[in-house]
N, C-alpha and C positions, 0 to 999 in steps of 0.2 A: 297602586297595586301593580305588580309586574304582570305582564301578559306573556303567554306562551303561544307558539305557532303550531296549529294542528297539522297532522300529516296531510299530504295531498289527497290520499284516499278519503280521509275524513271530510275534507272540503268538498270532494266530489259527492259524497253521500249527502252532505248538507244541501248542496246545490240541487240534488235530485229529489229533495223533499223526504229523504229516508231517515234522517237523524232527528233527534227529538226537539231540541230547543236552539233556535238561532242565537239566543243571547249567550249560550255557553261558548260560542265561538266568536264573540264580538272582537273585531280587529279594527285598527284605524283604516281610513279610506285607502291609503297607499297599499297596505297589506292585502286588503280585500281585492283590489284591482289585480294585484300580482297573482293571487290565488285563482281568480277567475280566468286569467290568461292560461294558467297551468291546467285548470280543470278541463279546458277544451280538448286536451290531448289524452285525457284519461278515460278509459272505458272499462267498467267493472260490471260483472253480471254473474248470475248463477250462484253456486255454492260459495265461491270465494267472496262474493258481495256480502252474503249473509254472515260469514265469519268475521269479516272486517267491521261490519256494522255492530255485531255483538261485542267485538273488542273495544270499539269506541264508546259504546254504552257503558261497558265496565270501566273504561278509562276515566270518564267524566262523571261517574256515579259517586255518591257521597257515602257509600257503605262498601263493605267487602261483599261482592256479589258476582254471580255468573249470569250470562245473558244468552237468549236465543232469539233470533230475529224472524220476521215474517218470511223472508226469502228462504231461510233455513228450514222453516216448517212447511212451506208451501211448494218449494221447487220439486223435491222428491219426498213427499210427506211420509213420515213414519206412521205405523199402524195406530199409535196412540201417543199421548204426551209422555207416558212413561218411557217409551223407547227413545223419544227425542231428548229427554232430560238426562239420560244415562251417558250422553256424550260429553257432559260437563265434568270438570275436575272434582274429584271427591264424591261423586254421586254414582250409586249403583242401584240395581233393581233386583227384586225377588220375582222369579218367573212363576206364574201360575198357568198351568195348561200350556206351557211353552211360550207364553206371552209375558212381557214385563208388565206388572200391575202395581206393585208397591215399590216406592223408591226409598233408599237409605241415603242419608247425608252424613258424611264424616263419621261413619261407624255407628250411627244411631238409626233404629228402625223407623218405619212409617208412623208409629205411635208418637214419635217425638217431632214429627214434621207438621207444620201448620200451613194451610193452603188457602189462597184467596182467588177469586175470579173478579176481575175489574175492581180490585181493592176490597172485595166483600168476602166475609167468612163463608166458607162452603161446608155444608153438612155432607154426610156420606152414606152410601148404601151398605157399607161394611158393618154398621152397627157400632163403630167406634169413631175416632176423630181423624184417622188417616184416610184421605180420600183415595178412591180407586181410579188412578189416572187413565186406565184403559177405557173409562167411561167418557173420556174427553177426546173427541176426534181432533187430531193435529191440524186437519184442514180448516177447522173453524177458529183456531187460535192464531192471532196475529203476532204475538210476542210472549215471551216467558222470561221470568227472572227468578233466580234463587238467591235470597239474601242470607248470607252466612253470618253477618253481624247485624243486629237490629238497630233501629233508631227509635226514638220515643214516639214518633208519629205512626209507626207500624203497629198493627193489631198484635197484641201479645199472644203467645201460645206455641212458639216454635223453639224448643230447646236445641234441636238439630239445625233448624233453619226454617225459613218461610219461602214457600213457592208461590209466586204471583203469576197467574195466567191473565192474559188480556185479549179481548176480542176487538174487532176492527172499530176504528173511529173514522167514519167516512169523510168528515171535513178535513182530516189530515192526509187524505189520499192526494198524491201529486197529480193525478189525472182527473178529468171531469167525470168519466164513466169507465169502469173496468168490469169485465166479466171473465171468470175462469171456470173451466170445466175439466174434470179429471175422471177418467174411467179406466178400469183395469180388471182383468180376470186373474184368478188365483188358482194354484194347484198345490196340494200337499202330497209329497212322495211317499209317505208312510200310511196313507189312508187305506191302501189296498191290503194292509196287514190286519185290518180291523173289519170284521164282518158288518155290513150295513152302514159303514162310515161313508160320509160324503168326501169326495176327492177335490171338488171344485168349489170356488167361491168367487166373490166379486166385490169391487169397491167403486162407488160413484159419489162424486161431490161437485157442487157448483157454488160459486160465490159472486155476488154483485155488489158494487159500491158506486154510488152516484151522488153528484152535487147539483143542487137546483137553486133557483131564486137568487141569482148572483152570489152563489157559494155561501148562502146563509142557512141552507137546509141540506142535510146529508142523510142518505139512506144506505144501509148495508143489510144484505140478506145472505144467508148461507145454509146449505144443506149437505150432509155427508151420510152416506149409507155404507155399512160394512156387512157383508155376509161371508162367513168363513167356516170351514170345517174345523172341528176340534177333535184331535185324535191323540192317543198316547198308548203305548204298550209299557206296562209297568209291573215291577215287583216292589212290594212294600213290606218291610219288617216292622212288627209291632213292638211296643216298648217292653223292656225287661221289668220284672216285678216278682216278688215273692221269693221263696226258697224251695229248692227241690228237696223232697222228703229224704231224710237220712244224710243230707250233705249240707254244705254251706254255700252252694252254687245258686246264682240268680238266673232263672230262665227267662226267655222271651215269652210274651203272651201268644205269639204265633206269627203268621205272615199271610200276605195276600198276593195273588197273581191275577192281573186284570187286563182286559182290553177296554179302552175307553174311546168313545166316539160321540159325535153329536154335531151341533151347529150353533153358531153364535150370530146374532143379528143386532146390529147397532144402528139406530137412526138418530142423527143429531141435527138440531136446528138452532140457528142464530139469527137475531135481528137487532138492528140498532137504528135509532132515529136521533139526529142531532140538529139543534137549532141555535144559530148564533146571529141574532138580529143586529149586533154591533160587536166591535172588537173587544169590548169589556165584559161581555156576558155570553155564556154558552150553557145550554141545557141539553142533557143527553138521557134518553130512556133506552134501555137495552134488555134483551132477554136471551136466555140460553136454555135449551131443553135437550136431554139425551135419554133415549130409551135403549137399554141393553138387555136383550132376551137370550137366554142360554138354555138349550135343551140337550141333555147329555145322558148317555147310558154307560154303565160300567158292568162288565160281565167277566166271570172267571170263578175263582174260588178263594175262600178265606179259611185258613187253617188255624184252629184253636187247640193249642197243645195241652192246656190245663196241666202244665208240667209239675206243679206243686203236689198233685195227687196221682198223676199217671205213673205207670211202671216205666222206668227209664234204664237204658243201658248205653254203653259206649259214649258217654258224654264227653264233649270237648269244651274247653273254656279258656277265656283270657286269663292272664296272670292275676287279675283282681277278682276272678271268680264268676264272670259273666258267661253264660252258656252260649256257645257258638254252633253247636250241633249235637246230634245223638239220635237214638232210637226211642220213640215215645209210643207206648202201647196203652190203649184204653183198658181200664179195669172197672170193677163195680163201684169204686168210689170217685171216679173221675168223669169229666165230661169231654174228653178228648174226641175231636171230630173234624170233619172237613165239610164246610158249608159251601154249596154252589150259590153264587150271588148273581142276581140280575137286577141291578139298581137303575132307577129312572129318576134323574134329578132335573128339576126345572127351576130356573131362577129368572124372575122378571124384575128388573131394576129400572128406576127412573130417577134422574136428578134434574132439578130446575132451579134457575136463578133469574130473578127479575129485579130491576132497580131503576131509580131515576135520580140523577144527580146534577148539580150545577156548579159553575165557576163564575165568580163575579169579582171583577177588579173595581172595588168601591171607589178608590181614589188612587193617586200616584203612589201612595204608601200602603194602603190597606187593600187586602183581598180576602175572599172567603170561598170555601167550598162546602157543599152539603151533599148528603147521600141518604136515601131511604131505600131499603132493600129487603128482599125475601128470598130465602134459599130453602129448598125442601128436597128430601130424598125418601124413596120408599123401596123396599125390597120384599119380594114374596118368593121365598125359597121353599120348594116342595120336594123333599127327598123321599121318594117312594122306594122301599127296599123289599125285594122278594128273595126269600131264602129257600133253598132246596137241600134235602139230605138224602143219603143213600139208604134204601130199604133192603131187607133181605129178599123180598119179592114184592115188587110194586103191583103185581096183578092179583095178590091175595085179597080176600074179602076184608080182612082186618090186617093191613100191612104192619110190619114190625120194623122198627129202626134197627139197622145193622150196627151192632155194638162191637163187631170185630174190626177195630180200627188200629192200624199201625202206621206211623209216620216217621220217615227218616229224612234228615236234612243236614247239610254241612255248609256253613257260610264260607264264601271265598273272598273275603274283604269286600271291596266295592265292585266286584264282578258278580254275575248271577250265581246263586248257590246251587249245590247238588241236592236234588230232592228225590224222594221215592215214596210211593203209597201202595199198601196192599190192595186198595180199592181202585187202582189206576184205571182199569178198564171200565169200572162201574160208572165213572163220571160222565160217560157218553152213552150209557145204556138206558134207553127209555123204560126198560122193565126193572130198573133199579132206582132211578132218581125220581123223587116225589117232592112237590112243592109243600113246604112245611110251615112257612110263616110269611105273612105280608104285614108290613108296617109303614106308616107314613107319618113324618114328624115335622110339619112345616114351621118355619121361622118367618114371621111377618114383622118387619121393622118400619117405623116411620120416624122421620127426624126433620125438624124444621126450625128455622131461626128467623126472626124479624129483627132488624137493626136500623138504627139511625145514628148518623155521625155528623158533626159540624166542626170545621177547622177554620182558623183565622191565621193570617200572615201579615206582619208589619215590616216593611222595608226600612232598613237603617242606613245611615250614612256616617260611618266611623271607621277607624282603622282596625277594628277587631271582629265585629259581627256584621254580616250583611242583612240579616233579618231575624225576627223571632216568630215562632209558630206556637199556637196552643189550640186545644180543641177537646172535645168530649165525644163519647160514644156510649150508646146503650143497646144491649141485645137481650132478647128473650127467646130461649131455646127450649123445645119440648121434644123428648125422645120417648117413643113407646115401643114395646116389644110384646107380641102375642104368640103364644105357643098353643099347639093343639096336637092331637094324637089319635090314631086308630091302629090297633094291633089285633091280629088274629093268628092263632097258631103258636108254634114254638120253634126257635132256631136250634134247639138241642134235643128234640125228640118229637114223637107223634102223639100229642094228647088226644084222648078219646073224645073229649067234648068239642074239640076243634080239629077234626081229622085232616090229614094231608090230601093234596089234590093229585089224582092220577093224570099223568100227562098223555097227550095224544100226538100223533105225528105232525099234525098241522100246527102245533104249538111250538115245535122245537127245530133246531138246526144244530148239527154237529160242527163245532168250531175247532180248528187246528191252530197251533201256534206256528209262527214263522220266524225266520232269521235267527238271531241269537237265542230266542225263546223256544225254538222248535222242539226241544226235548221235554217240554212241559206236557202233561197229559191233556188230551182233547176233552172237551166238556160240552154239555148241552146248553146252548143259548136259547132262552125261553122268551116267546112273545108275551110281554107283560099284559097287554090288553086282552089277548085271547085267554090267558091263564086266569085272570081276574074275572072275566065274564063267565068262565066255566065254574069257578069256585063260588062266585056270588051271582047266581042266575037272576036273582031279584034286583040286582043293581049293586055296584061296588059301593060299600059304605064310605062316607067321607069323614075326615078327621074333625074332632070337636075338642073344645077345651073343657075338661071334665075332671072331677075328683076321682072317679073310678068307684065302682060298687063296693070295693073292699076297704076303702078308707074308713077308719073308725069314727070320723066326725060326721059321716053321712047319716042323716036321720031317716031317710026314706029309701034306703037301698033295697032293691028287690031280693038281693042275696047278701045279707049282712055278713061281712067278713070274708066273702068269697068273690072271686073275680079279680080284675085288675085294680091296682092302686096307682092312679096317674095324677095324683095331686100336684106333681111337679109342673104339669101343663098350666095350672092355675097360679101356683106360687111363683113361677118363673115368668109370668106375664104382668106387666105394669108399666109405669111411666117414670121418667126422670125430668125434673124441671131445673133450669139454670138461668139465672139472671145475672148479667155482668154490666157494671157501670164503670167506665174508665175515663180518665182525663190525663192530659199531658201538657208539658211546656218544654219547648226546645229552642235553642239559639243556634243559628247557622253561622259557622265560623268563616271569616275571610280576612286573614291577617298575614303578617310577615314575621318570621322569627329568624334573626341572623341573616336577613336578606333572602330567605327561602319562603315562597308563598305557601301558606297553610290554609287548607279549607277543611270543612267537615261540620260536625254538629255535636252539641252536648245537651242532654235533656233528661227528664224523668217522667215516668208513666205510673200513675196510681190506678190500681185495679181492685174493685170490690166485687166479690163473687158470692152469690147465694145459690146453693145447690140443695136439692131435696128429691125424695123418692117416695113413691107409694110402697107400702109394705104390708104383707099379711102376717100378723103376729099371732102365734099359737098361744091362746089364753085358756086352753083346756085345763081342767083339774078334776081330781077324783070326786065322785059322788058317794057319800057314806050313808048307810042305813042307821037305824036307831041304836045299833050295837057297835057302831064305829067301823063297820066292815065296808070295804069298797065294793059297790055294786055296779058302778058304771063310771064312765068318764065323759064329761060334757063341757062345753064352753061356758066361761063365767061371764054373764051379762054385765056385772059390775066392772069387769076389766075391759069391756067393750066388745064382747063376743056378739056376732051378728049372724043372721041366717043368710048365707051366701049361696045363691043358686047358680049352677054351672050351665053350659050350653045343652047338656043332656037332661036338665031338670032335676038333678040331684042337689039336695040341700045340705049344707055343711054348717055346723054351729061351733066349730073349734076356733075360728079365727076372728081377729079384729082388724079392720082395714084402717090404716093410719098413713100419715105422711110425716116422714122424719127428714132432717136435713142439717146443714151446717152453713156457716158464713165466715169469710175471712177476707182480709185486705192485704194487698202486696204493693210494694214500691219498687220500681224497676228502673234504676239509673242506666244511662248508656252514653258512650263517648266514641266518636269516629273522627279520626284525624288523617289528613292526606297531605304529605309533604312533597311538593313538586321540586325535585332537585334540579332538573333541567327540563327542556322542552320534551324530552323522551323518557325521563326517569322519574319515578315517584315511589315513595314509601308510605304505606298505610299502617295505622295502628288503631285498634278498636278494643273497647272493654265494655262489658255489660253484664247485668244480672238478668237472667231469662227464666221463664217458667213455662211449663207445659201441663195442662190439666190431664187428669186420668181419662182414659177412653170413656166416652159418654155412657156406654153400656155397663162399665164397671161401677158406675155410681148407683146402679139399681140394686136395692136391698132384696135379695132373693135366696137367702140361705135355705137349703133343703137337705133332707135325708131320704133316701129311697131304699126299699127292700125289693129285691128282684122276685118275679113271679115263678112259682113252681107248680107244675101240673102232675096229677096222679091218676093212674088207671090200673086195670087188672090184666095180667098176662093170661089169656084164656087157656093156654097149654099147661102152664105151671101153677096158676092161681096166685102167683106172687104179685105184690104191688110194684108197679114200675113208675119211677119218678123221672121227670125230664131233667132234674138236677138234684144231686144229693144234698145240697144246701141252698138256702136263700141268702144271697149276698147283700150286705148293707154297704151302700156308698153314700157319700155326702159332699156338699160343697158350700163354701161361704166366701167365694172369691170376690164378691161385689159388696160395696158399701157406699152410702152417700157421705161418709165421713173420711173417705180417702182424700188426701191432699195432693197438690200438684207436684210434679217433678221441678226441682230448682237447680240452677247451675250458675256459677260465675264463669265467664268466658273471656278469652283474650285472643286477639289476632294481630299478627305482624307479617307484612308482605312487602316484597319488592317487585316492581313492575318496570319492564324495559320495553319500550315501543320502538320498533325499527324505523329508520328513515331511508335507508338505501333500498330496502324492499318493504313490503307490507306484512306486518305481523307483530308478534310480541313474545316476550319470555316473562313468566311470572313465577316467583318462588314465595311460598307462604308457610308460616308456622301458626299453629293454633293450639289452644289449651282450654279445656273445659273441666271445671271442678264440679262434678255432679254432687249436690248436697243430699239428695234423697231420690228414691225411686220406689216403685211398687214391686214387691216380690210376690210371686205365686209359688207355693210349695204344696206338694202332694205327699201324704204319708200313707204307706201300705205295709202291713195292715194297721188300721187305726182302731184303737179301743174306744168305740163310741160310748158304751155304757160307762166305762171308767172315767170318761171325760164329761159326764153329766147329761148325755143324750138319752131321751126316753125311747129306747129301741127294744124290740122283743128278743128274748133268748131263742125263741122258736116260733114257728108259724104252723097253724093247723090247715091242712089241705084236704078238701073233700075228694074222695075217690069217685071217678065218673066211669060209666060204662060206655059202650060204643055208640049209644044214642044220646050222649051228653047228659044222661040222667044220673043222679047220685046212686051209688051202690049201697043197698040197705043191709043192715045187720039183722040178727035174729029177732030183735025187738022192733024192727021197722024204722029204726033211725039211720040217717046217713052215716056210712063208714068214713072215717077220717084217718089221716096219718099225720103224725107230728114230724116236721122237718126242722132241723136246727138251723139257726142263722150263723153267718160267718162274716167277720169283719172284713171290709174291703178297703177302699181308698177314700181319704178325706182330703179335700183340696181347700186351701185357705189363701188369703191375700193380706198383705200388710204393708204399710209405709216403712221402708228401710232407710234409717237415718244415717247409715254409715257412708254411703256414696263412694266417691273416689274420682280419680282423674281420667280424662280421655285427652290424648295429645297426639299431634301428628304434623306431617309436613306434606305440602302439595306443590307439584311442579307442573307448569303448563307451557306448551310451546306451540306457536302457530306461525307459519310463514308461507308466503307465496313466492316461489323462486323465479321472480320476474327477470332476474339477471341472466337466466339461461337463454341460449339462442333459440330463435324461431319458435317452433311448435312446443318446445319444452318450457317456454315461459309461463305456461298455464299450469305447471306442476306445483303442488303444494302439500303441506302436511299440517295436521291438527292433532296434537298428542297431549296426554296428561298422565300423571302418576301421583298417587297419594299413599302415604304410609301412616297408619293409625294404630295406636296401642292404648291399652287401658289396664288399670290395676283392679277394676271391678270384676269380681267373680260372682256368678249366680248359680244356685243349685235348685233344681226343680225335680220333684218326683222321688223323694226318699233316696237320693243318690243316683237316680236313673240318668240324670243329665247334670253335668257340671261344666261350666265354660264361661265364655265371655258374654258381653251384652248382646241381646238379639240385634242382628243387623251389622255387627262389627266384623268387617274384613280388614285384616292388617294391610293388605295391598290391593289397591284398585287401580286399574290402568285402562286407558283407551287410546287408540290411534286410528286416524283416518288419513289415507293417502288419496288425493284427488288430482284430477287432470282435466283441464278445459281447453278445447281448441276448435275454433271455427264451428261452433254450434254443437260440438260433441262434448259430453261431460260424463265422467265416470268416477266412482269412488269405491273403495273397499274399506270397511270399518271393522275393527276388532275391539271387543270389550272383555276385560278380564277382571275377576275378583277371586281372591284366595279364600280358604274355608271361612264360613261364618255360621251363625246360629239363627234359626228362624223356626217357623212352624210348618210341619207337614200335616196333611189331612188324611187320616185313615179312618178307623172306626170312630175315634175322637181326635181332636187336635193334639198333636204331639210335638213337643219342642225337641229339635234335633240339630246336629251339626251338619251343614251342607258342605260338600266337597267343593274345591275350586272349580271354576268353569270359565271357558273362553267361548264367546259367541261371535261369529264372523258373519257380516252382511255385505252384500255387493249390490251396487246400483249403477245404472247407466242410462243416459238419455241422449237424444239427438234432435236438434231443431230442424224439422222438415221445412218449415217456413217461418215467417216472422210471427205467426200466430199459433202454430201447431208444433208439438214435439211428441216423439214416441219414447217409451221408457221400458226398461227391464229391471227387475229387482229380485233378489234372492235373500231371504232372511233365514238365519241359522244355517248357513251354507254347509257346515260340517256336521249337521245333525248332532250338536252337542247335547248330551243327556243331562238330566238333573240327578245328582247322587247325594245321598245323605247317610248319616250314621249316628249312633248313640254314644258319643264320647270317644269311642274307639272304632277305627275303620273295620275291625273284625265284626262289629255289631251293626250290620247293614240296616239302613232305614228305608231309603227310596232309591230305586233305579228306574228312571222314566226316560223314554225316547219319544220325541214329539214330531220328528220329521223336519224337512226343509220346505219352506213356503216359497213358491215362485209366483211373481207377478209380471204381467205383460199388459201394457195399456198406452194411453195417450193423454195429453193435456192440450187444451185449446183455450186461448185467451184473446180478448178484444180490448 
């Protein structure tokens, strides 16, 4: 076999114990001595060291991959792994609250990315398969890799790629004992725009690694704490839908203007224990735990146009008929209104990963590894919402909702819109604003997986293959979701049975808008706790999982047919079960073709998947009397109907509890070839079939149909019946199913890599092509004909009229007066496997170089840059034409550049990340799929070594306060305009 000579910097890294395997750099004795002589004059440290180490890991890897090293993550650590990973070619991030959270690889969203920690599958707090990388402190991760081409030994699941995070292995540390401490303070320069927002935060971390008992026992411990303010000033446009009466124009649902503030606290823990009693055996047990708590408020107002029924004038629209502005006036048939919102969201997330694994060199030829692991995640999201409306006179004994509502707005592309309200002054008037509704709708998710894997390797001695590998893995995963609800009042009127709350001065604060938002009307910010304690003096009710007293299946309702119908909180709660058994065989290639050394691997992976879900199936049927007349509807026991009791003690007999599921087997071949043309030039080729399972929460069978609540009362002045809404809206969803199949793709990679020898660095040019065979499409139809498509839905609902004491209003015969309210078809959302698919293809260019040829102090100057271009023929449409565009996560152009300079203990770098428009979700009243505008995020970092053990640092993230902006297919239809501010850090690091 021909040998090649590694660069001097590579040899330096090997000698320093920073590279992975000495065998990868085996040289004859003469070459080794020569390299050692040269190593003595080489000094590398800081950011450049980490870059070069990453390049060498990429260079000698057997797949198409990108690498991040420990120095890169630890020297000036990023806030999270999401920030760190976005510096790699072809990788971008979706910002949530101004922070990178989800990563996209080669134009595919986080749903297509598979992630491991220490080689083990990780579950997520997100409720799907894409892990939230901001949950992982970069200070506790020693290295990371992104595998863009798979090999048979890698766990399946990444259509876009696989992200592998690795924590420390103390026996691999080149020093006997090391200790690192990192402390810094933080400031957000936009926090002063948000009333009650925190301005200051902090970060603290420490890590210890030690070797004992003649280097046979290793211990690693780490802790990282983050406390940071979360602030944003934002405008959110809501999705278009429906038709304006008398026109063919499609209006927006409305828009929101909000101040957001709060605080985020993350505590991360890492521990590792390694034991190597002799050179042929190593046992390692490790654990990782991260708790991320977020407490956030959102204050401002939400505008509901109800433009399909409101009186409209001066409408403007795009050429395709989407409304961009106009005058909207409430009338007797519409629910046009402005809601003042004071939301309180709390999210308590935890991820944990534990495992024990071993490596055993059985003989000169045989070796094996095994691993037993457990990964778990839990999320408790409690979104408490407080609505307020404008009254004619809040001081009246029986306050009346002010129906004199007129709203004027005009979009200005991706700039803030022009707006006007006839109630402008009322929003900050305590004698006009009243709290009308409180609702809390928790999501509680738990996800865990237990896994075992065993792998064998047999070393060969021939001219074609260096070794063969084979192994098996079994995993058992359970995901559960629990919903609950409490609602009181109405967001569209003042029901008599649940009257509004009169505010007092101690509950409120007048909030003004600042900066670009300063022309928005002031509003009342309400202290949520004080308001709730006044509204519910006996104690604030807590959410429960309940059918609701109005559900027809409840047999012990105190008010049959009346009150709320919240059966969705039961039907949307349940569990998903997934068992996966996989096995693989792979041959590692080490050959020569035409005198060119060729390495790589070829293999196949078999994957057997069993997936199932709990489901509540409606098995109700009509009950007939002796004359064949329908007298009732009840559950059929023969079909499995059971008496199901909810948390409130209500018993429902409509449903049968079952488990349904599917099973399938896949075969995934893969090939990786690396042609070493010269010592410094190589070409890679890779081909594979890949799969990615649907998000775990999408496998839960929870189809449902809801009818909105309507309240009725009597106007004491006129005697007229007053409804909170003129219609009861029917909405439904069947986006989830345990019969959804994975995403599949055939992919190909071809790359050229040039590693410099006069200076340190590399140039990489890569082409990739993915043929997506199938993916899951979600579509929403509005309006949807529920009855015409076989759904058992009412044409009308009967509402009891209540007086000011919440008692039914009686007619002349003493019976409760009722009013019949017609139902109206709303939106139905469905999901299906789309077999059409299509291609994703692109090019990536990466360049890294340290300009050591420059004189004197400039020899520490360097650059790390990358650019990728991606295109796809796949088009997806969501929401009855509301959105049409590319795959979620696909930016055609993604670029990053870092300029750095190191000199005599001083190190500085400025980094810029750019991605052009892409598609993802924004969160408003509901998740909305939108087009995000291009964005450029600039960060600056600097540090100085005060002594051998201590350095000080300064860091600025989002230096230009780059906003997040989105739109609905056309920039004239604005979605989101959010400003998060610049974060400044000042601190020190200490190491021993």
